[in-house]
Each structure stands twice: as structure tokens, then as C-alpha cells.
ROSESE-926534 format. One record per residue (C-alpha): z, y, x; residue number from 1. Coordinates in Angstrom, 2 decimals, decimal comma. Layout:
// residues N
+---------+---------+---------+-----+
!      zz !      yy !      xx !   i !
+---------+---------+---------+-----+
!       Z !       Y !       X ! NUM !
...
+---------+---------+---------+-----+
// end
This chain:
// residues 97
+---------+---------+---------+-----+
!      zz !      yy !      xx !   i !
+---------+---------+---------+-----+
!  -36,95 !   -1,71 !   -9,81 !   1 !
!  -37,76 !    1,40 !   -7,79 !   2 !
!  -35,33 !    3,28 !   -5,64 !   3 !
!  -33,53 !    6,10 !   -7,39 !   4 !
!  -31,83 !    9,09 !   -5,90 !   5 !
!  -28,36 !    9,74 !   -7,11 !   6 !
!  -26,70 !   13,04 !   -6,31 !   7 !
!  -23,05 !   13,14 !   -7,39 !   8 !
!  -22,08 !   16,38 !   -9,12 !   9 !
!  -18,32 !   16,46 !   -9,61 !  10 !
!  -16,89 !   19,55 !  -11,25 !  11 !
!  -15,95 !   22,28 !   -8,80 !  12 !
!  -12,17 !   22,24 !   -8,99 !  13 !
!  -11,59 !   24,08 !   -5,72 !  14 !
!  -10,04 !   27,07 !   -7,47 !  15 !
!   -7,57 !   24,98 !   -9,51 !  16 !
!   -4,12 !   25,23 !   -7,99 !  17 !
!   -1,52 !   22,64 !   -8,91 !  18 !
!    2,08 !   23,79 !   -9,25 !  19 !
!    4,25 !   22,57 !   -6,35 !  20 !
!    6,34 !   20,47 !   -8,73 !  21 !
!    3,32 !   18,20 !   -9,25 !  22 !
!    3,26 !   17,09 !   -5,60 !  23 !
!    5,64 !   14,25 !   -6,44 !  24 !
!    3,32 !   13,20 !   -9,26 !  25 !
!    0,32 !   13,21 !   -6,90 !  26 !
!    2,09 !   10,74 !   -4,61 !  27 !
!    3,20 !    8,51 !   -7,51 !  28 !
!   -0,34 !    8,50 !   -8,88 !  29 !
!   -1,81 !    7,76 !   -5,45 !  30 !
!    0,49 !    4,77 !   -5,05 !  31 !
!   -0,43 !    3,51 !   -8,52 !  32 !
!   -4,16 !    3,97 !   -7,82 !  33 !
!   -3,70 !    1,71 !   -4,79 !  34 !
!   -1,65 !   -0,81 !   -6,77 !  35 !
!   -4,30 !   -1,03 !   -9,51 !  36 !
!   -7,07 !   -1,42 !   -6,91 !  37 !
!   -5,13 !   -4,08 !   -4,97 !  38 !
!   -4,25 !   -6,04 !   -8,12 !  39 !
!   -7,91 !   -6,07 !   -9,15 !  40 !
!   -9,04 !   -7,22 !   -5,70 !  41 !
!   -6,46 !  -10,02 !   -5,58 !  42 !
!   -7,50 !  -11,15 !   -9,06 !  43 !
!  -11,09 !  -11,32 !   -7,74 !  44 !
!   -9,99 !  -13,65 !   -4,95 !  45 !
!   -9,59 !  -11,15 !   -2,11 !  46 !
!   -6,81 !  -11,59 !    0,45 !  47 !
!   -5,42 !   -9,62 !    3,34 !  48 !
!   -7,37 !   -9,79 !    6,58 !  49 !
!   -7,07 !   -7,58 !    9,66 !  50 !
!  -10,77 !   -6,69 !    9,39 !  51 !
!  -12,77 !   -6,17 !    6,21 !  52 !
!  -15,07 !   -9,12 !    5,62 !  53 !
!  -16,89 !   -9,06 !    2,29 !  54 !
!  -18,16 !  -12,63 !    2,68 !  55 !
!  -14,63 !  -13,98 !    3,19 !  56 !
!  -13,15 !  -11,44 !    0,77 !  57 !
!  -10,69 !  -10,13 !    3,34 !  58 !
!   -9,48 !   -6,54 !    3,33 !  59 !
!   -6,94 !   -4,88 !    5,64 !  60 !
!   -5,86 !   -2,53 !    2,83 !  61 !
!   -4,31 !   -5,31 !    0,77 !  62 !
!   -0,86 !   -4,21 !    1,83 !  63 !
!    1,82 !   -2,13 !    0,08 !  64 !
!    0,90 !    1,55 !   -0,23 !  65 !
!    3,62 !    2,50 !    2,25 !  66 !
!    1,93 !    0,37 !    4,93 !  67 !
!   -1,53 !    1,90 !    4,52 !  68 !
!   -2,95 !    4,08 !    7,27 !  69 !
!   -2,74 !    7,79 !    6,36 !  70 !
!   -6,53 !    8,00 !    5,99 !  71 !
!   -6,37 !    5,40 !    3,20 !  72 !
!   -3,40 !    7,11 !    1,55 !  73 !
!   -5,36 !   10,38 !    1,67 !  74 !
!   -8,22 !    8,72 !   -0,23 !  75 !
!   -5,81 !    7,70 !   -3,01 !  76 !
!   -4,07 !   11,10 !   -2,95 !  77 !
!   -7,42 !   12,85 !   -3,33 !  78 !
!   -8,25 !   10,70 !   -6,36 !  79 !
!   -4,92 !   11,63 !   -7,94 !  80 !
!   -5,21 !   15,29 !   -7,00 !  81 !
!   -8,72 !   15,70 !   -8,35 !  82 !
!   -7,75 !   13,90 !  -11,57 !  83 !
!   -4,81 !   16,23 !  -12,12 !  84 !
!   -6,96 !   19,28 !  -11,38 !  85 !
!   -9,54 !   18,10 !  -13,91 !  86 !
!   -6,86 !   17,60 !  -16,56 !  87 !
!   -5,56 !   21,12 !  -15,99 !  88 !
!   -9,01 !   22,72 !  -15,77 !  89 !
!   -9,91 !   21,56 !  -19,29 !  90 !
!   -6,78 !   23,05 !  -20,78 !  91 !
!   -4,11 !   20,36 !  -20,71 !  92 !
!   -0,60 !   21,04 !  -19,47 !  93 !
!    1,40 !   18,63 !  -17,38 !  94 !
!    5,15 !   19,03 !  -17,50 !  95 !
!    8,19 !   16,86 !  -16,99 !  96 !
!   10,40 !   16,13 !  -19,99 !  97 !
+---------+---------+---------+-----+
// end
């Protein structure tokens, strides 16, 4: 199979502003994103290790969300934030009951 060039083209959501009251939701979603990822990794046989080692299936991020370095939390927050922006940009409303 020949090499292909993939250029990601996410929607431009830079102008979508989330209401401040959704900041709590962003953090809850970020934590859940991490929990889902960690559960999947553990089910695949990965364990905690201080250094990532794909051959040994060790990953230093297999810790509770609260113990992650901020750079890792930011990755999960960005996933949550961009998901919420997409939802709003296509016309859905998000509100607390």
C-alpha cells in the first residue's frame, strides 16, 4: 500500500464562545474522557509505568485525572471544549435542568 497524505480539517470553531456556566461541564467531560481512555487501556492490558513503553504496555497517564500533569489535563479539556463548541455550532442548546 502506498503512502497517503492525510490533512486533518476540523471545523473552525474559534468564533464559538461557550457560556461561562459550561466551564464546570468542560472539566467533568475532560475527567470522563480520561476515565474512558484509561478503562480502555487497562482492558487492553496496559498498566501504569513511570515512562511510556508501548512494548511493555506501560503508560504514566494511567492515574486518576486529578494526578495527571496539567498538559495532559489540557488535552482532555480541549477534547471536551471542542466537542461542546461543535454541538452548539450546529444548533443544539446545552442547559442544566
